[in-house]
N, C-alpha and C positions, 0 to 999 in steps of 0.2 A: 276730595271731589274728583270727578272724572274730567280730564282735561279736554279742551276744545281742540281737536286735531286740525292741523293746517290743511290736510287733504284727506278725503275719504275715498277709498277704493272699493267699489262693489265687485265682488267675485261673482261672475255671471252664472256659473254652474251651481246647482243646489248641493247642499251637504247634508250629512247625517247630523241632526241637531244634538246627538249625544256626544259629539266631539267637544273636547275641552280646550284649555289654553295650549297644552302641548301639541295636540293633534292639529289644531288650527295654525299654530306657529310653524309646524312642520310642513303643512300644506302651502303656506305663504313662501317658505324657503324653497321647497322642491318644485312647486308648480309655477310660481310667479318669479322666482329668482330674486326675491326681495328679503330684507330683514324685517321681522315683525317689530323691531326696536328702532325703526328709522324715523319715527315721529308721525307717521301717517296712521290712519285708522283703516281697518279692513273689515268690511261688512259681508256677511254670509247669509244665505237664506235657505229655508227648507223648500221641498218640492212643491208644496201647496201654496207657497207665498203668504203664509199667515204668521210666520215667525222669522226674526232675523237675529243674528248675533254680531256683536261689534267687538273687535279686538284692538286695543289701543295701548301704547306704551306711554307712561307718564314721566319717564326719566329714572325711576327707581323700581318699577315693576310693571306688570301687564294687567290691564283691566279687561274683563270679559263681561259684557253686558248682553242681555237678551230682551227682546221686545216681542209681544204677541198681540195681534189684533183680534178683538172679539168678533168684529164684523168686517167684511171686506177682505181685500188682499193688498199686499204691497205691490207697487208698480216697479217692476224690475226690468232693466234693459235686456233686449234680445240682441245679441251681437256675436260676431265670430271671434271677437277679442276675448281674452281671458278675464280682463278687468275693465271697468269703466270708472272714471273719476267724476266726482260731483262737486259742485260749489256748496258753500255752507247753506245757502238758501234752499237749494235742491235737496240737500240732506234733511233739513228741517221739514220740508214738505213730505218727503218720503217716509220719515218716521212717524208723521202724523197720519199716514194712510192716504194722502192725497196724490193724485196722478201728477207728479212733478214734471213729467215730460210734456204735458199739455199746457203748462203755465206760460211758456214762451212761444207757443205755436202761433203761426200767422193764420189769420182767418182765411177760409176757403173763398176765393174770389168768385167761384161759380155757384155758390149757394144761393138758392132762391126760396121764397116762401110759397 
């Protein structure tokens, strides 16, 4: 079974989805300065935001999982940072295709009917 990671890091920049375990691990090491075997999960996305890949270490090997939405797009953060971390609840909403950034947004006080 795929382990539940303690922390999920979203890599903000899109990747070529042909990249495999070695290419993504190398990107984590070179770009982020992290080890792909640190117990965290690393999520990558394609340019169109319709696919994501998750790289996660389970203690004996690396899992590479891919998810594709048939309709809609994943909501990905726009940031100057290289990575963004998510809570487990935000990760669950993201992978379901829901706008996880709006789930905790405060209502607009100036909104009128």
